Each structure stands twice: as structure tokens, then as C-alpha cells.
TORDREN-626412 format. One record per atom (N, C-alpha, C, CB): residue in three letters; chain; x, y, z; residue number from 1; atom name. Coordinates in pm, whole numbers, plus 50000, padded with zeros to 5 digits. Each point is the difference from the previous one (the first is absolute). Glycine has a CB too. Layout:
REM TORDREN-626412
{rec "ALA", "A", {X, Y, Z}, NUM, "CA"}
...
REM end
This chain:
REM TORDREN-626412
{rec "MET", "A", {78859, 46125, 94231}, 1, "N"}
{rec "MET", "A", {50012, 50009, 50143}, 1, "CA"}
{rec "MET", "A", {49977, 50144, 50043}, 1, "C"}
{rec "MET", "A", {50160, 49806, 50003}, 1, "CB"}
{rec "LEU", "A", {49767, 50213, 50101}, 2, "N"}
{rec "LEU", "A", {49971, 50134, 50050}, 2, "CA"}
{rec "LEU", "A", {50109, 50047, 50095}, 2, "C"}
{rec "LEU", "A", {49755, 49955, 49976}, 2, "CB"}
{rec "ASN", "A", {50278, 50174, 50014}, 3, "N"}
{rec "ASN", "A", {50096, 50054, 50096}, 3, "CA"}
{rec "ASN", "A", {49926, 50039, 50128}, 3, "C"}
{rec "ASN", "A", {50150, 50083, 49811}, 3, "CB"}
{rec "ASP", "A", {49921, 49966, 50289}, 4, "N"}
{rec "ASP", "A", {49940, 50031, 50130}, 4, "CA"}
{rec "ASP", "A", {49893, 50108, 49990}, 4, "C"}
{rec "ASP", "A", {50215, 49936, 50108}, 4, "CB"}
{rec "ARG", "A", {49811, 50166, 49813}, 5, "N"}
{rec "ARG", "A", {49902, 50108, 49985}, 5, "CA"}
{rec "ARG", "A", {49871, 49950, 49937}, 5, "C"}
{rec "ARG", "A", {50188, 50164, 49979}, 5, "CB"}
{rec "GLU", "A", {49825, 49753, 49918}, 6, "N"}
{rec "GLU", "A", {49881, 49946, 49932}, 6, "CA"}
{rec "GLU", "A", {49923, 49906, 50093}, 6, "C"}
{rec "GLU", "A", {50118, 50019, 49778}, 6, "CB"}
{rec "ARG", "A", {49956, 49901, 50301}, 7, "N"}
{rec "ARG", "A", {49932, 49910, 50095}, 7, "CA"}
{rec "ARG", "A", {49924, 50077, 50105}, 7, "C"}
{rec "ARG", "A", {50177, 49832, 49962}, 7, "CB"}
{rec "SER", "A", {49881, 50276, 50089}, 8, "N"}
{rec "SER", "A", {49929, 50078, 50102}, 8, "CA"}
{rec "SER", "A", {49880, 50072, 49939}, 8, "C"}
{rec "SER", "A", {50216, 50029, 50126}, 8, "CB"}
{rec "LEU", "A", {49798, 50016, 49750}, 9, "N"}
{rec "LEU", "A", {49886, 50063, 49933}, 9, "CA"}
{rec "LEU", "A", {49889, 49899, 49975}, 9, "C"}
{rec "LEU", "A", {50156, 50165, 49891}, 9, "CB"}
{rec "LEU", "A", {49880, 49714, 50069}, 10, "N"}
{rec "LEU", "A", {49900, 49895, 49980}, 10, "CA"}
{rec "LEU", "A", {49932, 49964, 50131}, 10, "C"}
{rec "LEU", "A", {50134, 49911, 49808}, 10, "CB"}
{rec "ALA", "A", {49940, 50081, 50300}, 11, "N"}
{rec "ALA", "A", {49941, 49970, 50132}, 11, "CA"}
{rec "ALA", "A", {49904, 50111, 50041}, 11, "C"}
{rec "ALA", "A", {50205, 49873, 50065}, 11, "CB"}
{rec "LEU", "A", {49831, 50251, 49906}, 12, "N"}
{rec "LEU", "A", {49911, 50113, 50031}, 12, "CA"}
{rec "LEU", "A", {49871, 49992, 49920}, 12, "C"}
{rec "LEU", "A", {50200, 50140, 50052}, 12, "CB"}
{rec "ILE", "A", {49812, 49825, 49821}, 13, "N"}
{rec "ILE", "A", {49880, 49985, 49916}, 13, "CA"}
{rec "ILE", "A", {49913, 49885, 50052}, 13, "C"}
{rec "ILE", "A", {50126, 50089, 49801}, 13, "CB"}
{rec "GLU", "A", {49936, 49800, 50237}, 14, "N"}
{rec "GLU", "A", {49924, 49886, 50052}, 14, "CA"}
{rec "GLU", "A", {49926, 50037, 50129}, 14, "C"}
{rec "GLU", "A", {50167, 49844, 49897}, 14, "CB"}
{rec "ARG", "A", {49900, 50227, 50193}, 15, "N"}
{rec "ARG", "A", {49935, 50042, 50125}, 15, "CA"}
{rec "ARG", "A", {49885, 50096, 49972}, 15, "C"}
{rec "ARG", "A", {50217, 49971, 50123}, 15, "CB"}
{rec "ASP", "A", {49803, 50120, 49783}, 16, "N"}
{rec "ASP", "A", {49895, 50095, 49965}, 16, "CA"}
{rec "ASP", "A", {49881, 49928, 49939}, 16, "C"}
{rec "ASP", "A", {50172, 50178, 49963}, 16, "CB"}
{rec "LEU", "A", {49854, 49724, 49950}, 17, "N"}
{rec "LEU", "A", {49892, 49922, 49940}, 17, "CA"}
{rec "LEU", "A", {49924, 49923, 50107}, 17, "C"}
{rec "LEU", "A", {50131, 49981, 49786}, 17, "CB"}
{rec "GLN", "A", {49941, 49958, 50307}, 18, "N"}
{rec "GLN", "A", {49937, 49925, 50109}, 18, "CA"}
{rec "GLN", "A", {49912, 50091, 50084}, 18, "C"}
{rec "GLN", "A", {50195, 49842, 50005}, 18, "CB"}
{rec "ALA", "A", {49848, 50280, 50019}, 19, "N"}
{rec "ALA", "A", {49924, 50093, 50083}, 19, "CA"}
{rec "ALA", "A", {49879, 50056, 49926}, 19, "C"}
{rec "ALA", "A", {50210, 50059, 50121}, 19, "CB"}
{rec "THR", "A", {49804, 49969, 49750}, 20, "N"}
{rec "THR", "A", {49891, 50065, 49927}, 20, "CA"}
{rec "THR", "A", {49900, 49902, 49940}, 20, "C"}
{rec "THR", "A", {50156, 50183, 49951}, 20, "CB"}
{rec "ASP", "A", {49892, 49700, 50005}, 21, "N"}
{rec "ASP", "A", {49909, 49903, 49939}, 21, "CA"}
{rec "ASP", "A", {50040, 49859, 50040}, 21, "C"}
{rec "ASP", "A", {49959, 50155, 49805}, 21, "CB"}
{rec "PRO", "A", {50000, 49800, 50315}, 22, "N"}
{rec "PRO", "A", {50044, 49868, 50047}, 22, "CA"}
{rec "PRO", "A", {49945, 49885, 49914}, 22, "C"}
{rec "PRO", "A", {50012, 50095, 50229}, 22, "CB"}
{rec "GLY", "A", {49872, 49926, 49709}, 23, "N"}
{rec "GLY", "A", {49945, 49893, 49915}, 23, "CA"}
{rec "GLY", "A", {50087, 49974, 49879}, 23, "C"}
{rec "GLY", "A", {49773, 50063, 50075}, 23, "CB"}
{rec "LEU", "A", {50273, 50043, 49860}, 24, "N"}
{rec "LEU", "A", {50088, 49985, 49885}, 24, "CA"}
{rec "LEU", "A", {50135, 49942, 50042}, 24, "C"}
{rec "LEU", "A", {49884, 50193, 49887}, 24, "CB"}
{rec "ALA", "A", {50165, 49850, 50226}, 25, "N"}
{rec "ALA", "A", {50127, 49947, 50050}, 25, "CA"}
{rec "ALA", "A", {49989, 49850, 50028}, 25, "C"}
{rec "ALA", "A", {50054, 50225, 50099}, 25, "CB"}
{rec "ALA", "A", {49832, 49733, 49957}, 26, "N"}
{rec "ALA", "A", {49979, 49857, 50026}, 26, "CA"}
{rec "ALA", "A", {49995, 49921, 49870}, 26, "C"}
{rec "ALA", "A", {49876, 50057, 50210}, 26, "CB"}
{rec "ARG", "A", {50063, 50002, 49688}, 27, "N"}
{rec "ARG", "A", {49994, 49933, 49870}, 27, "CA"}
{rec "ARG", "A", {50140, 49979, 49943}, 27, "C"}
{rec "ARG", "A", {49776, 50102, 49959}, 27, "CB"}
{rec "PHE", "A", {50306, 50002, 50049}, 28, "N"}
{rec "PHE", "A", {50136, 49988, 49949}, 28, "CA"}
{rec "PHE", "A", {50080, 49897, 50079}, 28, "C"}
{rec "PHE", "A", {49991, 50239, 49927}, 28, "CB"}
{rec "SER", "A", {49989, 49755, 50203}, 29, "N"}
{rec "SER", "A", {50076, 49903, 50079}, 29, "CA"}
{rec "SER", "A", {49956, 49858, 49967}, 29, "C"}
{rec "SER", "A", {50028, 50170, 50183}, 29, "CB"}
{rec "ARG", "A", {49844, 49810, 49788}, 30, "N"}
{rec "ARG", "A", {49953, 49866, 49959}, 30, "CA"}
{rec "ARG", "A", {50059, 49962, 49865}, 30, "C"}
{rec "ARG", "A", {49786, 50034, 50128}, 30, "CB"}
{rec "LEU", "A", {50228, 50060, 49782}, 31, "N"}
{rec "LEU", "A", {50060, 49970, 49870}, 31, "CA"}
{rec "LEU", "A", {50144, 49955, 50015}, 31, "C"}
{rec "LEU", "A", {49848, 50167, 49894}, 31, "CB"}
{rec "GLY", "A", {50224, 49895, 50196}, 32, "N"}
{rec "GLY", "A", {50140, 49965, 50019}, 32, "CA"}
{rec "GLY", "A", {50019, 49862, 50061}, 32, "C"}
{rec "GLY", "A", {50047, 50239, 50025}, 32, "CB"}
{rec "ARG", "A", {49854, 49712, 50049}, 33, "N"}
{rec "ARG", "A", {50014, 49870, 50066}, 33, "CA"}
{rec "ARG", "A", {49951, 49885, 49915}, 33, "C"}
{rec "ARG", "A", {49975, 50115, 50214}, 33, "CB"}
{rec "HIS", "A", {49970, 49911, 49668}, 34, "N"}
{rec "HIS", "A", {49943, 49893, 49918}, 34, "CA"}
{rec "HIS", "A", {50082, 49981, 49873}, 34, "C"}
{rec "HIS", "A", {49771, 50050, 50092}, 34, "CB"}
{rec "PRO", "A", {50338, 49869, 49917}, 35, "N"}
{rec "PRO", "A", {50090, 49990, 49887}, 35, "CA"}
{rec "PRO", "A", {49949, 49911, 49887}, 35, "C"}
{rec "PRO", "A", {50181, 50037, 50160}, 35, "CB"}
{rec "GLY", "A", {49711, 49890, 49857}, 36, "N"}
{rec "GLY", "A", {49954, 49908, 49897}, 36, "CA"}
{rec "GLY", "A", {49945, 50071, 49878}, 36, "C"}
{rec "GLY", "A", {49951, 49837, 50178}, 36, "CB"}
{rec "THR", "A", {50106, 50133, 49707}, 37, "N"}
{rec "THR", "A", {49946, 50053, 49875}, 37, "CA"}
{rec "THR", "A", {49970, 49883, 49910}, 37, "C"}
{rec "THR", "A", {50129, 50216, 50022}, 37, "CB"}
{rec "ARG", "A", {49768, 49799, 49900}, 38, "N"}
{rec "ARG", "A", {49960, 49892, 49911}, 38, "CA"}
{rec "ARG", "A", {50067, 50016, 49865}, 38, "C"}
{rec "ARG", "A", {49781, 49979, 50119}, 38, "CB"}
{rec "SER", "A", {50256, 49910, 49825}, 39, "N"}
{rec "SER", "A", {50055, 49999, 49866}, 39, "CA"}
{rec "SER", "A", {49967, 49866, 49938}, 39, "C"}
{rec "SER", "A", {50188, 50160, 50062}, 39, "CB"}
{rec "VAL", "A", {49818, 49834, 49806}, 40, "N"}
{rec "VAL", "A", {49971, 49874, 49932}, 40, "CA"}
{rec "VAL", "A", {50111, 49900, 50029}, 40, "C"}
{rec "VAL", "A", {49874, 50122, 49818}, 40, "CB"}
{rec "ARG", "A", {50248, 49926, 50211}, 41, "N"}
{rec "ARG", "A", {50112, 49909, 50029}, 41, "CA"}
{rec "ARG", "A", {49994, 49940, 50139}, 41, "C"}
{rec "ARG", "A", {50137, 50133, 49844}, 41, "CB"}
{rec "GLY", "A", {49798, 49934, 50251}, 42, "N"}
{rec "GLY", "A", {49999, 49955, 50138}, 42, "CA"}
{rec "GLY", "A", {49941, 49861, 50020}, 42, "C"}
{rec "GLY", "A", {49983, 50235, 50062}, 42, "CB"}
{rec "PRO", "A", {49900, 49733, 49880}, 43, "N"}
{rec "PRO", "A", {49939, 49870, 50024}, 43, "CA"}
{rec "PRO", "A", {50067, 49884, 49931}, 43, "C"}
{rec "PRO", "A", {49792, 50121, 50028}, 43, "CB"}
{rec "GLY", "A", {50303, 49901, 49885}, 44, "N"}
{rec "GLY", "A", {50071, 49889, 49937}, 44, "CA"}
{rec "GLY", "A", {50006, 50014, 49849}, 44, "C"}
{rec "GLY", "A", {49928, 49857, 50188}, 44, "CB"}
{rec "VAL", "A", {50102, 50032, 49748}, 45, "N"}
{rec "VAL", "A", {50025, 49998, 49856}, 45, "CA"}
{rec "VAL", "A", {49870, 49996, 49920}, 45, "C"}
{rec "VAL", "A", {50218, 49884, 50044}, 45, "CB"}
{rec "ILE", "A", {49679, 50051, 50007}, 46, "N"}
{rec "ILE", "A", {49878, 49980, 49922}, 46, "CA"}
{rec "ILE", "A", {49936, 50131, 49955}, 46, "C"}
{rec "ILE", "A", {49963, 49790, 50126}, 46, "CB"}
{rec "PRO", "A", {50017, 50309, 49961}, 47, "N"}
{rec "PRO", "A", {49943, 50126, 49951}, 47, "CA"}
{rec "PRO", "A", {50089, 50070, 49897}, 47, "C"}
{rec "PRO", "A", {49885, 50023, 50218}, 47, "CB"}
{rec "MET", "A", {50247, 49967, 49799}, 48, "N"}
{rec "MET", "A", {50090, 50062, 49902}, 48, "CA"}
{rec "MET", "A", {49986, 49936, 49864}, 48, "C"}
{rec "MET", "A", {50159, 50054, 50184}, 48, "CB"}
{rec "VAL", "A", {49834, 49813, 49813}, 49, "N"}
{rec "VAL", "A", {49988, 49928, 49873}, 49, "CA"}
{rec "VAL", "A", {49865, 50030, 49936}, 49, "C"}
{rec "VAL", "A", {50153, 49818, 50085}, 49, "CB"}
{rec "LEU", "A", {49740, 50184, 49997}, 50, "N"}
{rec "LEU", "A", {49868, 50032, 49946}, 50, "CA"}
{rec "LEU", "A", {49996, 50142, 49944}, 50, "C"}
{rec "LEU", "A", {49896, 49842, 50164}, 50, "CB"}
{rec "LEU", "A", {50161, 50251, 49906}, 51, "N"}
{rec "LEU", "A", {50000, 50138, 49953}, 51, "CA"}
{rec "LEU", "A", {50082, 50014, 49872}, 51, "C"}
{rec "LEU", "A", {49972, 50080, 50237}, 51, "CB"}
{rec "ALA", "A", {50144, 49860, 49760}, 52, "N"}
{rec "ALA", "A", {50083, 50006, 49878}, 52, "CA"}
{rec "ALA", "A", {49929, 49934, 49882}, 52, "C"}
{rec "ALA", "A", {50207, 49998, 50143}, 52, "CB"}
{rec "GLY", "A", {49730, 49887, 49882}, 53, "N"}
{rec "GLY", "A", {49925, 49933, 49893}, 53, "CA"}
{rec "GLY", "A", {49881, 50082, 49954}, 53, "C"}
{rec "GLY", "A", {50071, 49781, 50092}, 53, "CB"}
{rec "GLY", "A", {49860, 50280, 50002}, 54, "N"}
{rec "GLY", "A", {49885, 50082, 49963}, 54, "CA"}
{rec "GLY", "A", {50041, 50121, 49919}, 54, "C"}
{rec "GLY", "A", {49886, 49925, 50205}, 54, "CB"}
{rec "LEU", "A", {50224, 50140, 49834}, 55, "N"}
{rec "LEU", "A", {50048, 50115, 49924}, 55, "CA"}
{rec "LEU", "A", {50050, 49959, 49861}, 55, "C"}
{rec "LEU", "A", {50061, 50112, 50216}, 55, "CB"}
{rec "LEU", "A", {50001, 49772, 49776}, 56, "N"}
{rec "LEU", "A", {50044, 49949, 49870}, 56, "CA"}
{rec "LEU", "A", {49879, 49972, 49910}, 56, "C"}
{rec "LEU", "A", {50205, 49901, 50108}, 56, "CB"}
{rec "LEU", "A", {49691, 50039, 49949}, 57, "N"}
{rec "LEU", "A", {49878, 49975, 49922}, 57, "CA"}
{rec "LEU", "A", {49934, 50130, 49956}, 57, "C"}
{rec "LEU", "A", {49967, 49785, 50125}, 57, "CB"}
{rec "LEU", "A", {50035, 50315, 49961}, 58, "N"}
{rec "LEU", "A", {49947, 50131, 49961}, 58, "CA"}
{rec "LEU", "A", {50077, 50056, 49882}, 58, "C"}
{rec "LEU", "A", {49928, 50042, 50236}, 58, "CB"}
{rec "LEU", "A", {50203, 49947, 49768}, 59, "N"}
{rec "LEU", "A", {50084, 50052, 49892}, 59, "CA"}
{rec "LEU", "A", {49977, 49924, 49870}, 59, "C"}
{rec "LEU", "A", {50170, 50067, 50170}, 59, "CB"}
{rec "VAL", "A", {49831, 49800, 49838}, 60, "N"}
{rec "VAL", "A", {49979, 49918, 49881}, 60, "CA"}
{rec "VAL", "A", {49859, 50021, 49944}, 60, "C"}
{rec "VAL", "A", {50163, 49829, 50088}, 60, "CB"}
{rec "GLY", "A", {49738, 50177, 49999}, 61, "N"}
{rec "GLY", "A", {49863, 50022, 49954}, 61, "CA"}
{rec "GLY", "A", {49983, 50138, 49939}, 61, "C"}
{rec "GLY", "A", {49921, 49845, 50175}, 61, "CB"}
{rec "GLY", "A", {50148, 50254, 49879}, 62, "N"}
{rec "GLY", "A", {49991, 50133, 49942}, 62, "CA"}
{rec "GLY", "A", {50064, 50009, 49864}, 62, "C"}
{rec "GLY", "A", {49998, 50092, 50227}, 62, "CB"}
{rec "VAL", "A", {50117, 49840, 49755}, 63, "N"}
{rec "VAL", "A", {50069, 50002, 49871}, 63, "CA"}
{rec "VAL", "A", {49921, 49923, 49895}, 63, "C"}
{rec "VAL", "A", {50220, 50018, 50119}, 63, "CB"}
{rec "THR", "A", {49722, 49870, 49919}, 64, "N"}
{rec "THR", "A", {49927, 49918, 49902}, 64, "CA"}
{rec "THR", "A", {49852, 50037, 49992}, 64, "C"}
{rec "THR", "A", {50162, 49816, 50044}, 64, "CB"}
{rec "ALA", "A", {49793, 50276, 50037}, 65, "N"}
{rec "ALA", "A", {49859, 50043, 50004}, 65, "CA"}
{rec "ALA", "A", {49906, 49884, 50030}, 65, "C"}
{rec "ALA", "A", {50055, 50182, 49837}, 65, "CB"}
{rec "ALA", "A", {49990, 49727, 50249}, 66, "N"}
{rec "ALA", "A", {49918, 49885, 50040}, 66, "CA"}
{rec "ALA", "A", {49938, 50031, 50136}, 66, "C"}
{rec "ALA", "A", {50147, 49837, 49870}, 66, "CB"}
{rec "VAL", "A", {49724, 50191, 50128}, 67, "N"}
{rec "VAL", "A", {49930, 50040, 50123}, 67, "CA"}
{rec "VAL", "A", {50004, 49891, 50107}, 67, "C"}
{rec "VAL", "A", {49851, 50145, 49861}, 67, "CB"}
{rec "PRO", "A", {50128, 49727, 50106}, 68, "N"}
{rec "PRO", "A", {50004, 49898, 50106}, 68, "CA"}
{rec "PRO", "A", {50137, 49993, 50070}, 68, "C"}
{rec "PRO", "A", {49828, 49871, 49873}, 68, "CB"}
{rec "VAL", "A", {50279, 50153, 50053}, 69, "N"}
{rec "VAL", "A", {50134, 49996, 50060}, 69, "CA"}
{rec "VAL", "A", {50016, 50118, 50095}, 69, "C"}
{rec "VAL", "A", {50094, 49885, 49796}, 69, "CB"}
{rec "VAL", "A", {49858, 50232, 50165}, 70, "N"}
{rec "VAL", "A", {50008, 50118, 50086}, 70, "CA"}
{rec "VAL", "A", {49919, 49978, 50127}, 70, "C"}
{rec "VAL", "A", {50031, 50147, 49799}, 70, "CB"}
{rec "VAL", "A", {49848, 49799, 50185}, 71, "N"}
{rec "VAL", "A", {49914, 49975, 50117}, 71, "CA"}
{rec "VAL", "A", {50065, 49899, 50094}, 71, "C"}
{rec "VAL", "A", {49797, 50051, 49862}, 71, "CB"}
{rec "SER", "A", {50262, 49844, 50084}, 72, "N"}
{rec "SER", "A", {50066, 49902, 50087}, 72, "CA"}
{rec "SER", "A", {50121, 50062, 50068}, 72, "C"}
{rec "SER", "A", {49920, 49813, 49852}, 72, "CB"}
{rec "GLY", "A", {50151, 50277, 50081}, 73, "N"}
{rec "GLY", "A", {50110, 50070, 50063}, 73, "CA"}
{rec "GLY", "A", {49954, 50088, 50115}, 73, "C"}
{rec "GLY", "A", {50120, 49996, 49784}, 73, "CB"}
{rec "ILE", "A", {49768, 50073, 50196}, 74, "N"}
{rec "ILE", "A", {49944, 50083, 50107}, 74, "CA"}
{rec "ILE", "A", {49961, 49913, 50118}, 74, "C"}
{rec "ILE", "A", {49917, 50166, 49831}, 74, "CB"}
{rec "LEU", "A", {50018, 49722, 50142}, 75, "N"}
{rec "LEU", "A", {49958, 49911, 50108}, 75, "CA"}
{rec "LEU", "A", {50120, 49943, 50076}, 75, "C"}
{rec "LEU", "A", {49794, 49942, 49868}, 75, "CB"}
{rec "MET", "A", {50312, 50022, 50060}, 76, "N"}
{rec "MET", "A", {50119, 49949, 50069}, 76, "CA"}
{rec "MET", "A", {50066, 50106, 50087}, 76, "C"}
{rec "MET", "A", {50036, 49841, 49810}, 76, "CB"}
{rec "ALA", "A", {49971, 50283, 50139}, 77, "N"}
{rec "ALA", "A", {50060, 50107, 50078}, 77, "CA"}
{rec "ALA", "A", {49918, 50030, 50124}, 77, "C"}
{rec "ALA", "A", {50097, 50096, 49791}, 77, "CB"}
{rec "VAL", "A", {49771, 49905, 50195}, 78, "N"}
{rec "VAL", "A", {49912, 50024, 50116}, 78, "CA"}
{rec "VAL", "A", {50014, 49886, 50101}, 78, "C"}
{rec "VAL", "A", {49839, 50128, 49854}, 78, "CB"}
{rec "ALA", "A", {50170, 49748, 50097}, 79, "N"}
{rec "ALA", "A", {50017, 49886, 50090}, 79, "CA"}
{rec "ALA", "A", {50133, 50010, 50076}, 79, "C"}
{rec "ALA", "A", {49861, 49857, 49845}, 79, "CB"}
{rec "ALA", "A", {50243, 50187, 50087}, 80, "N"}
{rec "ALA", "A", {50130, 50016, 50066}, 80, "CA"}
{rec "ALA", "A", {49994, 50105, 50109}, 80, "C"}
{rec "ALA", "A", {50115, 49932, 49789}, 80, "CB"}
{rec "LEU", "A", {49823, 50181, 50181}, 81, "N"}
{rec "LEU", "A", {49991, 50106, 50099}, 81, "CA"}
{rec "LEU", "A", {49911, 49959, 50117}, 81, "C"}
{rec "LEU", "A", {50036, 50169, 49819}, 81, "CB"}
{rec "ALA", "A", {49855, 49758, 50152}, 82, "N"}
{rec "ALA", "A", {49913, 49953, 50109}, 82, "CA"}
{rec "ALA", "A", {50073, 49900, 50088}, 82, "C"}
{rec "ALA", "A", {49800, 50037, 49855}, 82, "CB"}
{rec "LEU", "A", {50276, 49874, 50084}, 83, "N"}
{rec "LEU", "A", {50077, 49902, 50077}, 83, "CA"}
{rec "LEU", "A", {50104, 50069, 50086}, 83, "C"}
{rec "LEU", "A", {49963, 49830, 49820}, 83, "CB"}
{rec "ALA", "A", {50102, 50273, 50126}, 84, "N"}
{rec "ALA", "A", {50099, 50074, 50078}, 84, "CA"}
{rec "ALA", "A", {49934, 50076, 50114}, 84, "C"}
{rec "ALA", "A", {50143, 50021, 49797}, 84, "CB"}
{rec "LEU", "A", {49733, 50022, 50183}, 85, "N"}
{rec "LEU", "A", {49931, 50076, 50103}, 85, "CA"}
{rec "LEU", "A", {49957, 49912, 50117}, 85, "C"}
{rec "LEU", "A", {49921, 50157, 49824}, 85, "CB"}
{rec "VAL", "A", {50032, 49723, 50149}, 86, "N"}
{rec "VAL", "A", {49949, 49914, 50107}, 86, "CA"}
{rec "VAL", "A", {50107, 49914, 50065}, 86, "C"}
{rec "VAL", "A", {49784, 49997, 49881}, 86, "CB"}
{rec "ALA", "A", {50332, 49991, 50057}, 87, "N"}
{rec "ALA", "A", {50107, 49918, 50058}, 87, "CA"}
{rec "ALA", "A", {50057, 50071, 50122}, 87, "C"}
{rec "ALA", "A", {50055, 49901, 49774}, 87, "CB"}
{rec "PRO", "A", {49977, 50025, 50330}, 88, "N"}
{rec "PRO", "A", {50057, 50064, 50120}, 88, "CA"}
{rec "PRO", "A", {50138, 50056, 49970}, 88, "C"}
{rec "PRO", "A", {49869, 49844, 50147}, 88, "CB"}
{rec "LEU", "A", {50161, 50266, 49920}, 89, "N"}
{rec "LEU", "A", {50133, 50061, 49984}, 89, "CA"}
{rec "LEU", "A", {50104, 49915, 50071}, 89, "C"}
{rec "LEU", "A", {49897, 50229, 49985}, 89, "CB"}
{rec "PRO", "A", {50223, 49758, 49958}, 90, "N"}
{rec "PRO", "A", {50105, 49928, 50070}, 90, "CA"}
{rec "PRO", "A", {50042, 50079, 50123}, 90, "C"}
{rec "PRO", "A", {50079, 49895, 49784}, 90, "CB"}
{rec "ALA", "A", {49957, 50033, 50321}, 91, "N"}
{rec "ALA", "A", {50042, 50065, 50124}, 91, "CA"}
{rec "ALA", "A", {50134, 50067, 49980}, 91, "C"}
{rec "ALA", "A", {49875, 49830, 50136}, 91, "CB"}
{rec "ARG", "A", {50130, 50300, 49900}, 92, "N"}
{rec "ARG", "A", {50124, 50075, 49992}, 92, "CA"}
{rec "ARG", "A", {50025, 50063, 50135}, 92, "C"}
{rec "ARG", "A", {49970, 50045, 49753}, 92, "CB"}
{rec "PRO", "A", {50155, 49957, 50288}, 93, "N"}
{rec "PRO", "A", {50029, 50062, 50130}, 93, "CA"}
{rec "PRO", "A", {49980, 50151, 49991}, 93, "C"}
{rec "PRO", "A", {50166, 49815, 50054}, 93, "CB"}
{rec "PHE", "A", {49793, 50244, 50058}, 94, "N"}
{rec "PHE", "A", {49984, 50145, 50008}, 94, "CA"}
{rec "PHE", "A", {50138, 50063, 49997}, 94, "C"}
{rec "PHE", "A", {49785, 49979, 50132}, 94, "CB"}
{rec "PRO", "A", {50229, 50132, 49796}, 95, "N"}
{rec "PRO", "A", {50132, 50066, 50001}, 95, "CA"}
{rec "PRO", "A", {50026, 50063, 50136}, 95, "C"}
{rec "PRO", "A", {49983, 50044, 49754}, 95, "CB"}
{rec "SER", "A", {50140, 49949, 50287}, 96, "N"}
{rec "SER", "A", {50034, 50060, 50130}, 96, "CA"}
{rec "SER", "A", {50021, 50149, 49980}, 96, "C"}
{rec "SER", "A", {50107, 49786, 50082}, 96, "CB"}
{rec "SER", "A", {49840, 50294, 50012}, 97, "N"}
{rec "SER", "A", {50012, 50146, 49988}, 97, "CA"}
{rec "SER", "A", {50110, 50050, 50088}, 97, "C"}
{rec "SER", "A", {49759, 50020, 49948}, 97, "CB"}
REM end
């Protein structure tokens, strides 16, 4: 938590940034308003299971030196990440400021 002196110093820095570089200040304000972050867990269980299975296949294939197992592990991990990327984000309420 910021004390009063730190808050006033931060406000002064924000005003100075707004005055000297409004484009950068606008970028920072857009970042603060966009709370959505992507993760493999966000779209559900399927990408998590695919990623865990792919990593397990990578590990098993690496230990046994079986190239097809490693390749299938890579493909499963890529499929999991692609599925997590294209799946819509779950709706989350905006934090109140």
C-alpha cells in the first residue's frame, strides 16, 4: 500500500508523463483497462490435459530415445497451446478502482 507521499509523487509522475508523452500515457492506460490474460487453464480442462499428456510423452520419449513418441508429444503440446489460444476467454468482471 502506498502512503500519501508516495501517492502524490506517483500522481506527479503520471501528470508529467501525460504532458510530455501522451501517446505512451495512452498506451499505459489501455493496458490497465484490459484485464484479460490468456492461460492454458482459462479455456477449460481439455488444453490442460493435452499439454500434460504432451509433456509426459516428451519426457517418456526422451528417456527411451523413441523419436515418434517425442514428436507426438510435441504435436500434443502444440495442439494444447493452439486450442488455448483460439478458445474464448471466460467473462470476468472488471476490478473496481
